Steps between C-alpha positions, in 0.01 A plus 500: 500500500282188529254438786736264694793745496260785601375290791855422615606867490167613650554255780855613557385863512314436826835431662615827351201667656484350854878493556486872573328412818733222610809711416412863579257434788572156662879494468573860457315805638257339750758355744698824489196721530351271769809547723565875433144638459224270617694351795678826581704477827412134551761243623705357209434131570146562599424667167670202319260266691198720412593489137557126506172426673314732258635302201407180671139596570442600141667179371280291730186649358612427142612153598161409642309634196716382213398135446133569542505795254710289253258213507202738447684667208570164332131397522368834376759601244557811714884521519509832327220650712674402825836632361345836416320529842816435702724700278285812536451439872880509527538804282236702680642403841847606390360843401345515855844498659538852374227610750652336818645760737824506684511274814186304391677168474183301572322656201803455286511125586124459418513677163827330408349163598212557257755577223685183578175303490429648161849428373520138606128423441539609134810291467300183569309556182787649302715196564205267414501634138858370447417145390238644257729754334802272475548130428749287695784559251479884549373522854842569658572769242156671537518482880845662489373759245232602752745556783743668261233749396418552860851592593526744212164663548524519877856617475423789255220636720706452815791688338267790422356515852847478656617796284190690624588421861872598454440812303147606599523870399590404142177300466285763665484357854552695818727237658584126496206416726248639261677328212471165669136550578437575136699191404216288643265676254733439209519128583121483519460658150776283352348177638140584404594640155719219371261232634271607213739336251454167673119544511489568126747237372471192722189299415288327770450139453134435416479136379190297567643334814547839664222705354276488809248763578583734790221350709637226725862542386621580857355174631646308205842652564487409873389147409795479255748606771358246751516226226865591430588473871321160522720383214820616669640150477540558128691826563800387710747653253321832476474538881867391551608771253277758672653405834853556365386817330350624828839497664741628232264771361445618850858600519484669158181696577620603844819640358300690246272674755742536786833582332480876526380478861802270578745750335357791694535297822874464422523879460519526120349812338158444348605657171775237466249225561251634245789514245577133580136415425526672163808286426300184586223610250726574203723192555193290550354597160752303284568244779135388526479460122826306508376269769191421290734391218717310750193309624418385150859388438624370838167423670305720741579296819879533447446872447307529824782315680751743361293797628457342849876446530568869409240608759670303776827675408331841492348454841828400660669802341204723606548398868856607488506809269615828640582729202262678267661353184413152626130588490541601130680175417225301673243694302663393168515135606133510623400652163659205326297237680184655651286500181654172395390301800158650480455434124624143509297411811190619315572316173609180690173506690306534172639160397352331809139623491187431284442791262123493538544587870790748466338783696422271787848350512663842468280593788676230700835624358442859601350389839820311583711799381294729728520271801875499448493880486319486837777290656797697367432852619372378832811276540725793432303730733489244781860391481612867490295590811616187684860558420477859611341401832774232560791725405397826654698605808313608814591871467619541132685796371392658171787322314391166655140563391615550137730199507236264651240619258727422208594153641131426540432599137787269387349212698163564344636471140701187593175325598408479128771245434295214643221579251725469192663185627169317584351611163789365307496168684127453439526587130746208460211253541265659240448269199376696195391193293298358788345846546385511131335157542319608816373815328362288210316268746348797688399677172324181364315450829382853545 
């Protein structure tokens, strides 16, 4: 295998590595364990709000750091160093969840937030390698390959940890609670171990324009960021795309991190919800790869629109669903489009930015994504609490409490519709050719 192919597969292997966290922890076990173990006996809607606010605080910290770190990495040829630092921060923090005791929801949020910071912080630098490992003709395919590998790798580890939780004695655990606690350790080892493939096979860019000494690189990076902001008039297309992305990816990310919580609020069994997540992973493996091919054939923007339309339909169905089988059908459909919209958004953005500032611009990209992830969970939590307050009778019976809680949860998921619609409308005004010209002007002037 030549160096270019090794770099592509090594790059994609990081998605294989870190998707164990996004799947088994963020979307899978953490929401369930948070409700049943760390928030034991807490109010249903209050624990949803606590989880949403915890996700939002971690996302805010990443959002504020990302562009500065990206600019510093571009100036000092330090993308790989930053990727390694944040990846292992995330892996170690994930292992730390094993130590958090029952009822200690505050500690769980803090340790989990550090894991989220590591996950998303590393993604800034992982994404920034994309334009260097793939040219424009292959960028949709390579971006889709990364997400496809992520779905497969994350799904395989998630499957193993789910089996441990369902049949703990067969795997040497005392009960399901102990199995889930050890699942956090398995995720940490998987993440940290497979990251080594990326470290070994993906080369750091060290050309003369970027081969600065470590001394003064922080100040140079900050100056680069300020210079980019001063030249914002040349970046209208980039920022318009980022604004559109902010809205529609908010809906996607919120569904990822809050779907299990929403299903539990409707009274579905946690084991059914975990199985639905597994379906998403294994459907997502070929679907993300297929969307990468679709982007090269049909165009990435059309593919993004297709996915947004599907998410609007899914959200409407989710508001009205009542039966367990519906959750499984929704899981299949989500698996078909979730990786696709992520992969094509990343590859489309690559076309609009200067390659020599890729980490800085992917810092903006991830910053916008994380600000969106702040809005979504808070929006769901706030709408759910307000709806519950407005609908709750003065002296509710137990049945009325359950009914109002479920109505409030349905209202919270319905609030995501506005995000998909606004994102789709804004994307209509993004001009790719104009964006390429703006990137060339900025690159020549930097």
